[in-house]
C-alpha positions as CSV (number, residue, x, y, z in Angstrom):
1,M,2.9,55.7,42.6
2,D,1.3,53.5,39.9
3,R,3.4,52.6,36.9
4,G,1.0,54.1,34.3
5,V,1.0,57.5,36.2
6,S,4.8,57.5,36.5
7,E,5.2,56.9,32.7
8,Q,2.8,59.8,31.9
9,L,4.7,62.2,34.3
10,M,8.0,61.2,32.8
11,T,6.7,61.9,29.3
12,K,5.4,65.4,30.3
13,I,8.8,66.3,32.0
14,Y,10.6,65.2,28.8
15,W,8.5,67.5,26.6
16,L,9.0,70.4,29.1
17,S,12.7,70.0,28.7
18,V,12.3,69.9,24.9
19,L,10.3,73.1,25.1
20,K,12.9,74.9,27.1
21,N,15.7,73.9,24.8
22,S,13.8,74.9,21.7
23,T,13.2,78.4,23.2
24,K,16.9,78.9,23.7
25,K,17.6,77.6,20.1
26,W,15.3,79.9,18.3
27,G,16.2,83.0,20.3
28,P,14.1,86.1,21.4
29,S,13.3,87.1,17.8
30,S,11.7,83.8,17.0
31,H,8.0,83.3,16.6
32,L,8.3,80.3,18.9
33,K,9.6,82.6,21.7
34,R,6.5,84.7,21.4
35,C,4.3,81.6,21.8
36,S,6.4,79.9,24.5
37,P,4.6,81.4,27.5
38,L,1.3,80.0,26.2
39,L,2.8,76.6,25.5
40,L,4.4,76.6,28.9
41,L,1.1,77.3,30.5
42,L,-0.6,74.5,28.6
43,F,2.1,72.0,29.6
44,C,2.0,73.1,33.3
45,S,-1.8,72.6,33.2
46,A,-1.4,69.1,31.7
47,F,1.3,68.3,34.3
48,I,-0.9,69.4,37.2
49,S,-3.9,67.5,35.9
50,S,-1.9,64.3,35.3
51,S,-0.6,64.5,38.8
52,F,-4.1,64.1,40.1
53,A,-5.3,61.7,37.4
54,E,-7.0,58.5,38.4
55,P,-4.4,55.7,39.0
56,A,-4.5,52.6,36.8
57,L,-6.6,49.6,38.0
58,N,-5.1,46.3,39.0
59,I,-7.0,43.5,37.3
60,T,-6.4,39.8,38.0
61,A,-6.3,37.6,34.8
62,S,-6.3,33.8,34.8
63,V,-4.1,32.1,32.1
64,P,-3.1,28.6,31.3
65,T,0.6,27.6,31.7
66,S,0.8,26.1,28.1
67,F,-1.5,26.7,25.1
68,P,1.0,27.9,22.4
69,P,1.2,30.3,20.6
70,Y,-1.4,32.0,22.8
71,Y,0.2,31.1,26.2
72,Q,3.6,29.6,26.9
73,L,6.4,29.9,29.4
74,G,9.4,31.9,28.2
75,E,13.1,31.3,28.9
76,N,12.8,33.6,32.0
77,G,10.0,31.5,33.4
78,K,7.4,34.2,32.8
79,I,4.2,33.6,30.8
80,E,4.3,35.0,27.2
81,G,2.5,34.5,23.9
82,F,0.1,36.1,21.5
83,A,-2.7,36.5,24.1
84,I,-0.3,38.1,26.6
85,D,1.1,40.6,24.1
86,I,-2.4,41.6,23.0
87,M,-3.6,41.8,26.6
88,D,-0.6,44.0,27.7
89,E,-1.2,46.4,24.7
90,V,-5.0,46.5,25.5
91,A,-4.3,47.1,29.2
92,R,-1.9,50.0,28.3
93,R,-4.5,51.7,26.2
94,A,-7.2,51.1,28.8
95,N,-5.0,52.4,31.6
96,I,-5.2,49.1,33.7
97,N,-2.6,46.8,35.2
98,I,-2.9,43.1,34.6
99,V,-1.8,40.6,37.3
100,Y,-1.5,37.2,35.7
101,K,-2.5,34.2,37.7
102,R,-1.3,30.9,36.1
103,E,-3.4,27.7,36.2
104,E,-2.5,24.2,35.0
105,S,-5.7,23.6,33.0
106,W,-8.6,25.4,31.3
107,A,-11.0,23.6,33.8
108,N,-9.3,25.4,36.7
109,I,-9.5,28.7,34.8
110,F,-13.2,28.4,34.2
111,R,-13.8,27.3,37.8
112,A,-12.0,30.4,39.1
113,S,-14.1,32.6,36.8
114,R,-17.4,31.1,38.0
115,E,-16.3,31.5,41.6
116,G,-15.4,35.2,41.0
117,K,-11.7,34.8,41.9
118,V,-10.4,36.4,38.7
119,E,-11.7,39.4,36.7
120,L,-10.9,38.4,33.1
121,I,-9.4,35.7,30.8
122,P,-7.2,37.3,28.1
123,N,-8.1,35.0,25.2
124,I,-10.8,32.3,24.9
125,G,-13.4,31.1,22.4
126,A,-16.8,32.8,22.8
127,T,-19.4,30.0,23.4
128,E,-23.0,30.0,24.6
129,E,-22.2,27.9,27.6
130,R,-19.4,30.4,28.8
131,S,-21.7,33.4,28.3
132,T,-23.7,32.3,31.4
133,Y,-21.0,33.5,33.7
134,L,-18.8,35.7,31.4
135,D,-19.2,38.8,29.2
136,F,-17.2,38.9,26.0
137,T,-15.4,41.8,24.2
138,Q,-15.4,42.2,20.5
139,P,-13.2,39.6,18.8
140,V,-9.5,39.9,19.3
141,H,-8.6,37.1,16.9
142,T,-10.3,34.3,14.9
143,F,-9.0,30.9,13.9
144,K,-10.5,28.0,11.8
145,I,-11.0,24.5,13.1
146,V,-9.9,22.1,10.3
147,L,-9.3,18.4,9.8
148,F,-5.8,17.1,9.7
149,V,-4.9,13.6,8.2
150,R,-1.7,11.8,7.6
151,K,-0.1,12.6,4.2
152,D,-0.5,9.0,3.1
153,R,-4.2,9.3,3.6
154,A,-4.9,12.3,1.5
155,Y,-7.7,10.4,-0.2
156,I,-9.8,11.6,2.7
157,K,-11.2,14.9,1.3
158,N,-13.7,16.0,3.9
159,I,-15.6,14.9,7.0
160,H,-18.0,12.8,4.9
161,D,-15.1,10.5,4.1
162,L,-14.7,9.7,7.8
163,S,-18.0,7.9,8.3
164,A,-17.5,5.1,10.9
165,K,-13.9,6.2,11.5
166,K,-12.1,7.6,14.5
167,V,-11.6,11.4,14.7
168,G,-9.5,12.8,17.6
169,A,-9.6,16.2,19.3
170,V,-8.3,17.8,22.5
171,I,-11.2,17.5,25.0
172,T,-10.9,21.1,26.2
173,N,-10.9,22.5,22.7
174,I,-14.0,23.4,20.8
175,G,-13.0,21.0,18.1
176,Y,-14.1,18.1,20.3
177,K,-17.6,19.5,20.7
178,L,-17.8,19.9,16.9
179,I,-17.0,16.3,16.1
180,T,-19.2,14.9,18.9
181,K,-22.2,16.5,17.1
182,N,-21.6,14.1,14.1
183,D,-23.0,10.7,15.0
184,A,-21.5,9.1,11.9
185,I,-17.9,9.3,13.3
186,E,-16.3,8.0,16.5
187,A,-15.0,11.0,18.6
188,I,-11.8,10.2,20.5
189,P,-10.8,12.7,23.3
190,Y,-7.2,13.5,24.3
191,D,-5.8,15.6,27.1
192,S,-3.2,17.5,24.9
193,F,-2.3,18.2,21.3
194,E,0.9,16.2,21.7
195,Q,-1.1,13.1,22.6
196,A,-3.6,13.7,19.7
197,I,-0.9,14.3,17.0
198,F,1.0,11.2,18.2
199,A,-2.2,9.1,17.9
200,L,-2.7,10.5,14.3
201,L,0.8,9.8,13.2
202,S,0.8,6.3,14.7
203,G,-2.5,5.4,13.0
204,Q,-4.6,5.1,16.2
205,I,-7.1,7.7,14.7
206,D,-7.9,8.6,11.1
207,A,-8.2,12.4,11.5
208,L,-7.6,15.2,14.0
209,A,-9.8,18.3,14.5
210,Y,-7.8,21.3,15.8
211,P,-7.3,25.1,15.2
212,A,-5.2,25.4,12.0
213,S,-2.9,28.3,13.1
214,V,-2.1,26.7,16.4
215,A,-1.5,23.2,14.8
216,W,0.8,24.4,12.0
217,R,2.9,26.4,14.5
218,M,3.3,23.4,16.8
219,L,3.9,21.0,13.9
220,T,6.6,23.3,12.5
221,K,8.4,23.5,15.8
222,T,8.4,19.7,16.2
223,G,9.4,19.0,12.5
224,Y,6.2,17.1,11.6
225,E,4.7,19.7,9.3
226,R,5.3,17.5,6.2
227,A,3.7,14.4,7.7
228,V,0.2,15.8,7.7
229,V,-2.2,17.8,5.5
230,A,-5.4,19.8,6.2
231,V,-8.4,18.6,4.2
232,G,-11.9,19.8,3.5
233,E,-13.7,23.0,4.4
234,P,-13.1,24.4,8.0
235,L,-15.5,22.8,10.5
236,A,-16.0,26.2,12.1
237,E,-14.4,29.7,12.4
238,V,-14.0,30.5,16.1
239,E,-13.8,34.0,17.5
240,R,-11.4,34.5,20.4
241,V,-12.3,37.3,22.8
242,I,-11.3,38.8,26.1
243,A,-13.7,37.4,28.7
244,V,-14.8,39.6,31.7
245,R,-16.5,38.5,34.8
246,K,-20.3,38.8,34.4
247,G,-21.7,42.2,35.3
248,N,-18.5,44.3,35.1
249,R,-19.8,46.5,32.3
250,A,-17.4,49.4,32.9
251,L,-14.3,47.2,32.4
252,L,-16.0,45.6,29.4
253,A,-16.5,49.0,27.8
254,Q,-12.9,50.1,28.5
255,L,-11.5,46.9,26.9
256,N,-13.8,47.2,23.9
257,K,-12.6,50.7,23.2
258,A,-8.9,49.7,23.6
259,I,-9.3,46.6,21.4
260,G,-10.9,48.8,18.6
261,E,-8.0,51.1,18.7
262,L,-5.4,48.3,18.8
263,K,-6.9,46.4,15.8
264,R,-6.6,49.5,13.7
265,S,-2.9,50.0,14.7
266,N,0.4,48.6,13.4
267,E,1.1,47.1,16.8
268,Y,-1.6,44.5,16.3
269,Q,-0.1,43.4,12.9
270,A,3.3,43.2,14.5
271,I,2.1,41.0,17.4
272,H,0.2,38.8,15.0
273,H,3.2,38.5,12.7
274,K,5.4,37.7,15.7
275,W,3.4,34.7,16.8
276,F,1.7,33.4,13.7
277,D,3.8,34.4,10.6
278,D,7.4,33.5,11.6
279,A,9.6,33.7,8.5
280,P,11.7,30.6,7.7
281,P,15.3,30.6,8.9
282,F,17.7,32.3,6.5
283,L,20.4,29.7,6.7
284,T,18.8,26.5,5.3
285,V,20.5,23.4,3.9
286,E,19.5,24.4,0.4
287,R,20.9,27.9,0.7
288,L,24.1,26.7,2.2
289,L,24.5,24.2,-0.7
290,W,23.8,26.9,-3.3
291,T,26.2,29.3,-1.6
292,L,28.9,26.7,-1.5
293,L,28.3,25.9,-5.1
294,G,28.5,29.6,-6.0
295,L,31.8,30.0,-4.3
296,I,33.2,27.0,-6.1
297,L,32.0,28.2,-9.4
298,S,33.3,31.7,-8.8
299,L,36.7,30.4,-7.8
300,A,36.8,28.1,-10.9
301,I,35.8,31.1,-13.1
302,A,38.5,33.3,-11.6
303,I,41.3,30.8,-12.0
304,G,40.1,29.0,-15.1
305,T,40.5,29.7,-18.8
306,W,38.2,29.8,-21.8
307,R,39.4,26.2,-22.6
308,H,37.7,24.9,-19.5
309,H,34.3,26.5,-20.1
310,L,32.7,23.3,-21.3
311,L,34.1,21.4,-18.3
312,K,32.9,24.0,-15.9
313,R,29.4,23.8,-17.4
314,Y,29.3,20.0,-17.0
315,K,30.6,20.4,-13.4
316,K,27.8,22.9,-12.7
317,E,25.2,20.5,-13.9
318,I,26.7,17.7,-11.9
319,E,26.8,19.9,-8.8
320,K,23.1,20.8,-9.3
321,T,22.2,17.1,-9.6
322,V,24.2,16.2,-6.5
323,A,22.6,19.0,-4.5
324,L,19.1,18.0,-5.6
325,R,19.8,14.3,-5.0
326,T,21.3,15.2,-1.6
327,L,18.2,17.2,-0.7
328,Q,16.0,14.3,-1.8
329,L,18.0,11.8,0.1
330,S,17.9,14.0,3.2
331,E,14.1,14.3,3.0
332,K,13.8,10.5,2.4
333,I,16.0,9.7,5.4
334,E,14.0,12.1,7.6
335,E,10.7,10.5,6.4
336,Q,12.1,7.0,7.1
337,S,13.2,8.2,10.5
338,R,9.8,9.4,11.3
339,T,8.2,6.2,10.0
340,A,10.6,4.1,12.0
341,T,9.8,6.1,15.1
342,A,6.0,5.6,14.5
343,L,6.6,1.9,13.9
344,K,8.6,1.6,17.1
345,N,5.8,3.4,19.0
346,R,3.2,1.1,17.4
347,E,5.3,-2.0,18.2
348,R,5.7,-0.8,21.8
349,L,1.9,-0.3,22.0
350,L,1.2,-3.8,20.5
351,S,3.8,-5.3,22.9
352,F,2.0,-3.7,25.8
353,H,-1.3,-5.1,24.7
354,F,0.2,-8.5,24.0
355,E,1.5,-8.7,27.6
356,H,-1.4,-7.1,29.4
357,T,-4.4,-8.6,27.6
358,P,-6.5,-11.0,29.8
359,L,-6.5,-13.5,26.8
360,A,-3.7,-16.0,26.4
361,A,-1.7,-14.7,23.3
362,I,0.5,-17.4,21.8
363,T,2.4,-17.5,18.5
364,W,3.2,-20.9,16.8
365,D,5.7,-21.5,14.0
366,S,4.7,-23.5,10.9
367,H,5.5,-26.8,12.7
368,F,3.4,-26.0,15.8
369,H,6.2,-25.0,18.1
370,C,5.7,-22.1,20.5
371,L,7.4,-18.8,19.5
372,Q,5.6,-16.3,21.9
373,W,3.9,-16.9,25.2
374,N,2.4,-14.0,27.2
375,S,1.6,-13.6,31.0
376,A,-2.1,-14.6,30.5
377,A,-1.0,-17.9,29.0
378,E,1.3,-18.4,32.0
379,K,-1.7,-17.9,34.3
380,I,-4.1,-20.2,32.3
381,F,-1.8,-23.1,31.6
382,G,0.8,-22.8,34.4
383,Y,4.0,-22.8,32.1
384,S,6.4,-19.9,32.4
385,K,7.5,-18.2,29.2
386,E,10.9,-19.9,29.4
387,E,9.3,-23.3,29.8
388,A,6.9,-22.8,26.9
389,I,8.9,-21.2,24.1
390,G,10.4,-23.8,21.7
391,K,8.1,-26.6,22.8
392,H,5.6,-28.4,20.6
393,A,1.9,-27.9,21.4
394,F,1.5,-31.6,22.0
395,D,4.1,-31.3,24.8
396,L,2.3,-28.3,26.4
397,I,-1.4,-28.1,26.3
398,I,-3.0,-30.9,24.2
399,P,-4.1,-34.2,25.8
400,C,-2.8,-37.4,24.3
401,R,-6.2,-38.6,23.2
402,L,-6.7,-35.4,21.1
403,Y,-3.4,-35.4,19.2
404,T,-5.0,-36.5,15.9
405,E,-7.9,-34.0,16.2
406,A,-5.4,-31.1,17.0
407,D,-3.1,-32.1,14.1
408,N,-6.1,-32.1,11.7
409,L,-7.2,-28.7,13.1
410,F,-3.7,-27.3,12.6
411,H,-3.4,-28.4,9.0
412,A,-6.9,-27.1,8.2
413,L,-5.7,-23.7,9.5
414,I,-2.5,-23.8,7.4
415,S,-4.5,-24.7,4.3
416,E,-7.2,-22.1,5.1
417,T,-10.0,-24.7,5.1
418,G,-11.0,-24.0,8.8
419,G,-9.6,-23.9,12.3
420,T,-9.8,-20.1,12.8
421,H,-12.2,-20.6,15.7
422,S,-12.6,-23.6,17.9
423,I,-13.5,-24.8,21.4
424,N,-11.1,-27.5,22.6
425,E,-10.1,-29.4,25.7
426,N,-6.6,-28.5,26.9
427,I,-4.5,-29.4,29.9
428,T,-2.4,-27.4,32.3
429,K,1.0,-28.0,33.7
430,D,-0.5,-29.8,36.7
431,R,-2.6,-31.9,34.3
432,Q,-5.9,-30.2,34.9
433,V,-8.4,-30.3,32.0
434,L,-9.7,-27.0,30.8
435,L,-12.2,-26.0,28.1
436,C,-10.7,-23.2,26.0
437,E,-12.0,-21.1,23.2
438,W,-9.4,-20.3,20.4
439,F,-9.2,-17.6,17.8
440,N,-6.4,-18.3,15.2
441,T,-4.9,-16.2,12.4
442,I,-2.3,-17.2,9.8
443,I,0.7,-14.9,9.4
444,R,2.4,-14.9,6.0
445,D,5.6,-13.4,4.5
446,D,5.8,-11.2,1.4
447,T,5.5,-14.2,-0.9
448,G,2.3,-15.4,0.8
449,T,3.9,-18.4,2.5
450,P,2.6,-19.2,6.0
451,T,5.3,-18.5,8.5
452,S,3.5,-18.6,11.9
453,I,0.1,-18.6,13.5
454,A,-1.2,-16.1,16.1
455,S,-3.6,-17.5,18.6
456,L,-5.8,-15.9,21.2
457,C,-7.3,-18.2,23.9
458,Q,-9.6,-17.8,26.9
459,D,-10.5,-20.3,29.6
460,I,-14.3,-20.9,29.4
461,T,-14.4,-23.9,31.8
462,Q,-16.4,-22.1,34.5
463,Q,-18.7,-20.5,31.9
464,K,-19.5,-23.9,30.4
465,Q,-20.0,-25.3,33.9
466,A,-22.3,-22.5,34.8
467,E,-24.3,-23.1,31.6
468,S,-24.5,-26.8,32.4
469,A,-25.6,-26.0,36.0
470,L,-28.2,-23.6,34.6
471,Q,-29.5,-26.2,32.2
472,F,-29.6,-28.8,35.0
473,A,-31.5,-26.3,37.2
474,K,-33.9,-25.6,34.4
475,E,-34.5,-29.4,33.9
476,Q,-35.0,-29.8,37.6
477,A,-37.5,-26.9,37.7
478,E,-39.4,-28.4,34.7
479,A,-39.4,-31.8,36.5
480,S,-40.7,-30.2,39.7
481,N,-43.4,-28.5,37.7
482,R,-44.4,-31.7,36.0
483,A,-44.3,-33.4,39.4
484,K,-46.6,-30.8,40.8
485,S,-49.0,-31.3,37.9
486,T,-48.9,-35.1,38.4
487,F,-49.4,-34.7,42.1
488,L,-52.4,-32.5,41.6
489,A,-53.9,-35.0,39.2
490,N,-53.1,-37.9,41.5
491,I,-54.2,-36.3,44.7
492,S,-57.5,-35.2,43.2
493,H,-58.0,-38.8,42.0
494,E,-56.9,-40.3,45.4
495,L,-59.1,-37.9,47.3
496,R,-62.1,-38.1,45.0
497,T,-62.2,-41.9,44.9
498,P,-62.8,-42.5,48.7
499,L,-65.0,-39.4,48.8
500,H,-67.1,-40.8,46.0
501,G,-67.4,-44.1,47.9
502,I,-68.4,-42.4,51.1
503,L,-71.1,-40.2,49.4
504,S,-72.4,-43.1,47.2
505,F,-72.7,-45.7,50.0
506,S,-74.1,-43.1,52.5
507,E,-76.7,-42.0,50.0
508,L,-77.5,-45.7,49.2
509,G,-77.8,-46.5,52.9
510,M,-80.1,-43.5,53.6
511,R,-82.3,-44.6,50.7
512,K,-82.4,-48.3,51.8
513,T,-82.9,-47.7,55.5
514,G,-85.9,-49.6,56.8
515,S,-86.2,-51.7,53.6
516,A,-82.9,-53.4,53.2
517,P,-81.7,-56.2,55.4
518,D,-79.2,-55.4,58.3
519,E,-76.4,-57.3,56.6
520,K,-76.5,-55.1,53.5
521,I,-76.7,-51.9,55.7
522,R,-73.6,-53.1,57.7
523,R,-71.8,-53.7,54.4
524,Y,-72.6,-50.1,53.3
525,F,-71.2,-48.8,56.6
526,S,-68.2,-51.0,56.2
527,N,-67.5,-49.5,52.8
528,I,-68.0,-46.0,54.1
529,H,-65.6,-46.8,56.9
530,C,-62.9,-48.1,54.6
531,S,-63.2,-45.1,52.3
532,G,-63.0,-42.7,55.2
533,K,-60.0,-44.5,56.6
534,R,-58.2,-44.3,53.2
535,L,-59.1,-40.6,52.9
536,H,-57.8,-40.1,56.5
537,L,-54.5,-41.7,55.7
538,Q,-54.0,-39.5,52.6
539,V,-54.8,-36.3,54.5
540,N,-52.5,-37.4,57.3
541,D,-49.6,-37.8,54.7
542,L,-50.1,-34.2,53.6
543,L,-50.3,-32.9,57.2
544,D,-47.2,-35.0,58.2
545,L,-45.2,-33.6,55.4
546,S,-46.2,-30.0,56.2
547,K,-45.4,-30.5,59.9
548,L,-42.0,-32.2,59.2
549,E,-41.0,-29.4,56.8
550,A,-42.0,-26.8,59.3
551,G,-40.1,-28.6,62.1
552,K,-43.3,-28.7,64.2
553,M,-43.7,-32.5,64.5
554,Q,-43.0,-33.7,68.0
555,L,-41.4,-37.1,68.3
556,D,-42.4,-39.5,71.1
557,V,-39.1,-41.3,71.6
558,T,-39.1,-44.7,73.4
559,R,-36.9,-47.7,73.4
560,N,-38.1,-50.4,70.9
561,D,-37.0,-53.7,69.4
562,I,-36.6,-53.0,65.7
563,K,-37.3,-56.7,64.7
564,S,-40.7,-56.4,66.5
565,L,-41.5,-53.2,64.7
566,I,-40.8,-54.7,61.3
567,K,-42.7,-57.9,62.0
568,N,-45.7,-55.9,63.3
569,C,-45.8,-53.9,60.0
570,A,-45.5,-57.1,58.0
571,A,-48.4,-58.6,60.0
572,E,-50.6,-55.6,59.1
573,Q,-50.0,-56.3,55.4
574,E,-50.7,-60.0,55.7
575,A,-53.8,-59.8,53.6
576,C,-51.9,-58.1,50.8
577,F,-49.2,-60.7,50.9
578,Q,-51.8,-63.5,50.6
579,E,-53.7,-61.6,47.9
580,R,-50.6,-61.5,45.6
581,N,-49.2,-64.8,46.8
582,L,-46.0,-63.2,48.1
583,T,-43.5,-64.7,50.5
584,I,-41.5,-62.8,53.1
585,E,-38.0,-63.6,54.4
586,Y,-36.3,-62.2,57.4
587,Q,-32.5,-61.9,57.6
588,F,-31.6,-60.2,61.0
589,E,-28.4,-60.4,63.0
590,P,-29.0,-62.5,66.1
591,Q,-28.4,-59.8,68.7
592,L,-29.7,-56.4,67.5
593,P,-29.7,-53.8,70.4
594,P,-33.0,-51.9,71.2
595,L,-33.5,-48.7,69.3
596,E,-34.5,-45.3,70.7
597,C,-37.0,-43.8,68.3
598,D,-40.6,-42.7,67.7
599,K,-42.3,-46.1,67.3
600,N,-45.2,-44.8,65.2
601,R,-43.1,-42.8,62.8
602,I,-40.6,-45.6,62.2
603,E,-43.5,-48.0,61.6
604,Q,-44.9,-45.4,59.1
605,V,-41.5,-45.5,57.2
606,I,-41.5,-49.3,57.2
607,L,-45.1,-49.5,56.0
608,N,-44.4,-46.9,53.2
609,I,-41.4,-49.0,51.9
610,L,-43.2,-52.3,52.4
611,S,-46.4,-51.1,50.7
612,N,-44.3,-50.1,47.6
613,A,-42.5,-53.5,47.6
614,I,-45.9,-55.3,47.7
615,K,-47.4,-53.0,45.0
616,F,-44.5,-53.5,42.5
617,S,-43.6,-57.2,43.2
618,P,-44.7,-59.7,40.6
619,E,-47.3,-62.3,41.5
620,G,-45.7,-65.1,43.6
621,G,-42.5,-63.0,44.3
622,K,-40.4,-62.7,47.4
623,I,-39.8,-59.7,49.7
624,T,-36.7,-59.7,51.9
625,L,-36.3,-57.7,55.2
626,S,-32.9,-57.6,56.8
627,G,-31.2,-55.7,59.7
628,I,-27.6,-55.3,60.8
629,E,-25.7,-53.2,63.3
630,R,-23.0,-50.9,61.9
631,E,-21.0,-47.7,62.6
632,F,-21.7,-44.6,60.5
633,T,-21.0,-40.9,60.4
634,T,-23.8,-38.4,60.2
635,P,-23.8,-35.5,57.7
636,S,-23.0,-33.2,60.7
637,G,-19.9,-35.2,61.5
638,L,-21.0,-37.3,64.5
639,D,-19.6,-40.9,64.6
640,L,-22.4,-43.2,65.9
641,N,-23.5,-46.8,66.2
642,G,-26.7,-47.6,64.3
643,I,-29.0,-50.2,62.8
644,Q,-29.5,-50.5,59.1
645,V,-32.7,-52.0,57.8
646,S,-33.1,-53.0,54.1
647,I,-36.3,-54.0,52.3
648,S,-35.8,-55.6,48.8
649,D,-38.3,-56.9,46.2
650,Q,-38.2,-58.6,42.8
651,G,-40.0,-55.8,41.0
652,P,-38.7,-53.7,38.1
653,G,-36.4,-51.6,40.3
654,I,-35.5,-47.9,40.2
655,P,-34.2,-46.6,36.8
656,K,-30.6,-45.4,36.9
657,G,-30.2,-41.8,37.7
658,E,-33.5,-41.6,39.6
659,E,-32.2,-42.9,43.0
660,E,-32.3,-39.4,44.5
661,I,-35.3,-37.9,42.5
662,I,-37.8,-40.4,44.0
663,F,-37.3,-38.9,47.5
664,Q,-38.5,-35.5,46.3
665,K,-42.1,-34.5,46.9
666,F,-44.6,-35.6,44.3
667,M,-41.9,-37.5,42.3
668,Q,-42.3,-41.1,41.3
669,S,-40.3,-43.5,39.1
670,S,-40.6,-42.5,35.4
671,S,-40.3,-45.9,33.7
672,N,-42.2,-48.3,36.0
673,K,-44.8,-50.0,34.0
674,Y,-46.5,-51.3,37.1
675,S,-47.1,-47.8,38.5
676,S,-50.6,-47.4,39.8
677,G,-50.9,-43.7,40.7
678,G,-50.3,-42.4,44.2
679,T,-49.4,-39.0,45.5
680,G,-45.6,-39.4,45.5
681,L,-45.4,-38.3,49.2
682,G,-44.6,-41.6,51.0
683,L,-40.8,-41.6,50.4
684,A,-40.5,-37.8,50.9
685,I,-42.2,-38.2,54.3
686,S,-40.0,-41.1,55.1
687,Q,-36.9,-39.1,54.4
688,K,-38.1,-36.3,56.6
689,I,-38.7,-38.7,59.5
690,M,-35.2,-40.2,59.0
691,Q,-33.7,-36.7,59.2
692,A,-35.6,-35.9,62.3
693,H,-34.0,-39.0,63.9
694,C,-30.5,-38.0,62.6
695,G,-30.6,-41.0,60.2
696,S,-30.8,-41.5,56.5
697,I,-32.7,-43.4,53.8
698,W,-31.7,-44.3,50.3
699,S,-32.3,-46.5,47.3
700,E,-29.6,-49.0,46.3
701,E,-28.5,-49.2,42.7
702,S,-30.9,-51.2,40.6
703,S,-30.2,-54.9,40.0
704,P,-31.9,-57.6,38.0
705,E,-33.4,-58.8,41.3
706,G,-35.5,-55.6,41.8
707,A,-35.5,-52.6,44.1
708,C,-33.8,-52.3,47.5
709,F,-34.5,-49.5,50.0
710,S,-32.5,-49.1,53.2
711,F,-32.6,-46.8,56.2
712,L,-30.1,-46.2,58.9
713,L,-30.9,-45.0,62.5
714,P,-28.6,-44.3,65.5
715,I,-29.2,-46.7,68.3
716,N,-29.3,-43.8,70.8
717,F,-31.6,-40.9,69.9
718,I,-29.6,-37.6,69.4
719,K,-31.3,-34.6,70.8
720,E,-31.4,-31.5,68.6
721,A,-29.1,-29.5,71.0
722,D,-26.4,-32.3,70.7
723,R,-26.3,-32.3,66.9
724,C,-23.5,-30.4,65.1
């Protein structure tokens, strides 16, 4: 049988027994005796009806394990608190049984409610969001959300004084939603009230938003009620209700009726007083002291005489002063203890940050010796903490050549004339050079005398290298863009010039046909032929470069004598040599082996280099062509025998730093006063031809004698499949 029904039956049985006894007491002559049959009939009727009354309902309620004083675990391990006592009293009046299901967090409770696993929540705040899946009873209790600050910060009067400051709140509490609506403050969430009040007392936050009644109870229990004060008007007054699963209107009506009855009863006041208005303990230090003083005075009065009245009065005053002073000292010691605990916690937090920050954190004394050295400093500079502490900075991280500069920086910092921020070169234990960014702060004693320097340092070597690489890439891109513009200007000129000659002489020839002598007509055709050949060569250069870059140029490899190839190319340029009165000198090793290569392509390379040497040589100068056999290693790692050919002139040479740039497409020497246009493709094509032969081409470092270009080819041609 249900518990509620059993209690009702026991109550009725009790009153039947009372009725029976009262009948015997009053006797047959009593008026009650005459009425007893009617009363007996009424009680029997009530007994029978109660026997068939509807049994009490079993309702599942979800509650958190800890949210004092609303929910908390008692000494017997059962859940108790203000919300539990109210729910039990409401359930008794509504004739329902509550089965409590404990959850570790409010999030789990709300999830169970949304999933329909529980029927009600005994005590929560009524919010618009929760009303989407819960129905609320009339308010059971209300509390105010207020701001708490440390007692030493009572100058904060309201939330307007917290602009740009940190305000904490428990993330599941409505106080967190209230402070997040204010954009002028920084809202800091915490998982529990204990974490939040610790953050307030340790100075991590400037204020804490929390229900006043709950906060004062928890602060009183932990002994911190004197460390904080509530300031300003309440942020909000929150109604706490019993929440019922959406749609259960019958249960909601039962609960509302029971709550209305309970709030008008003395039981509600007793429950509220039990959990929110605990009286202070009777035996306090002050009362014990006063009691002891009273006993002493009473004893003194009992055994003293009238001659000692004055002495007793003095003694009483002294005792009062001692008691007051003792109480004041006790409070001061307690306050100092709390302050010391907070300082220890803060020191522990600072120590944690000091050891785990990614920045090197170092402390120096006033003579530049190391006092502290964290793990990040160990990683950056390579010295362990034991190796670093006590050593001078010159013996640790400063290069010898920078001793004077570092000493000046240190004295500027001590004298507050600079040095707080700098970027310096430093060295590691294994003598690697780093570029580090430093942030320095002077630490002074109470008299203002500098005692040490706190430094934070980060290694920015890779960052600076990346910036340099980015700047170099930018300059290269700008150079390429300028080269492209130069190429377009040059190629348009180079193509337009022969085209103009072809068109002009062809038009002139057509106009003079039949009237001019044959000799003049032949000269016109000769000029047209020369211009067309020149145009053909320029177009071939563009096509060759395109084919070489696409890897589509086929090489016709045959065995050739390199000396014959060079002399044939020189013979083609004989007229140019004579025109500029240039001499040519050959310096070949006597026995150069034959070379496997594409004859036409190698001649194209030789002609490109030779043409440049003729173009930039001074009048009456000398061009030297040499060839030697030597061993070399290809970029892919093959060890080969090859022939190196060098062509040098007496021109202005290649400016330093441009030895690699001139082999790029459309690029030419930037400072050659003898430059005469051109497309800037000859050396780029030559380099592609060398790469196709598994060889290389380069420009020697400039000398007073002029420029020198060399290329190196393997004696035996390496097929593509055999290259690494």
